[in-house]
N, C-alpha and C positions, 0 to 999 in steps of 0.2 A: 470735480465728478468725478466718480467712480464710472470706466468705464466697462460693462460687463458683456459686452460682445465687439469683438474688433468690429467696426466698420471703415469702408475707405471709397470713396471715388476720386474720378478725375474731375474737378473742378472747371471752372471756365476760365482759367488761364494754366489749362492743361494740365496743373502739378496734381499727383497721387495725396492727396490726404485722408488723416484720421476724422472719424467723425465723433462727437461727444456724443454722448448716449444718457440719457436721464429716464427715470421712471415716471411711468405715464400720470401717478400720483401724487409726486412731486410738480411736474408739469400743471396739474391740476391745482394744485394749493400756490406757486410761485411762477404761472404764470410769463408774467412780465418781466421778469429776472431770468427766465429759458428767452424768451424772445427777443429779448436784448444779445445773449450771446447768439442766436443764430444768428442775428443780425451782423456781430460782430465776425465769426467765424463763416459765415456761409452757410450753415447747415447743422442738426442738433438730430441724431435719434430719440425718438421716443420706445421707449419699453415695455414691455407687462410682464412681469415674472421671468424677467430676463430676458425675452426672447424680444427682437424690434418688431417694432410691428407700424411704424411710420418713420415718414422723417421732416422736419420744418425747416424749410428753404428760405432764407432769407427772400426779397422779392429781386434784387439786387442781382441775387445769383441765379435764382430761378430764367428772368430776363437774359442772362448773358447765356445760359445754356438751350435755352432755345431759341436762340440766336444762332448759336454756335452750330448747333445740332440740324435745324433745319436749313437747307439750302434753298437760296431763293429760285425763282424760278428763269434769272439768266443765268446761274450757274446751270442749272438744268440743262438747259438750253447750250449751253456750250459744248457742257458733256458730252450732250448727243451730237452735236454738230462735230466735234472732234471723232466718236466714235465711226458716226456716218461717214466722214471722210475717208478715215482708216479701210474702210470696206470696200470704195471705190479706186481703191488704187488697180493699176493693171494684175498685182500678183492676187490680190486678192480676189479679185476678178477668174482670174485664169485657177485659183485654188475651188471657188464655189463651182466652175466648170466641170473641172475635173472630176470634184465630190458627185456633182451630178450626172455622171456621165461614167464613174467609174461600176468596173461589177460587183454585184453582191461580194463574194469571196474577196476583192480586196477592199472594200468595205470593213469587212469581220477584220480582215487583217490589221487595219490602220486602228481599228476598235481594240483589240486586246493589246497591242504595242501603247496603244497611249493609256488604256489601263493600270499598264505594268507601269508607265513612269510613275503614274501620280499614288501607287500606294506607299 
């Protein structure tokens, strides 16, 4: 199958893989064969005039990608609890109190210093 456009993606196993491409006309004429290819390889790019227009993904790969990319409510709750606990430490409380009680000039210098670090 000629690949007119180099496409790749990170599959459900975390591997960076090339996606084979097929012209829309071939898809129309040989849907069964292209569907089998997507089922074997995970995905097939559909092109029109050598430009990718869609991707046919196997149901198994789709389910794995959705499961891997969508955090569960428990995962989010754990992340929230961890962040909240870090904000409740004595050092964090002192930092917030210092920030709220700081003079505008002190806040300005701190902002400039921080901005320079992130350039």
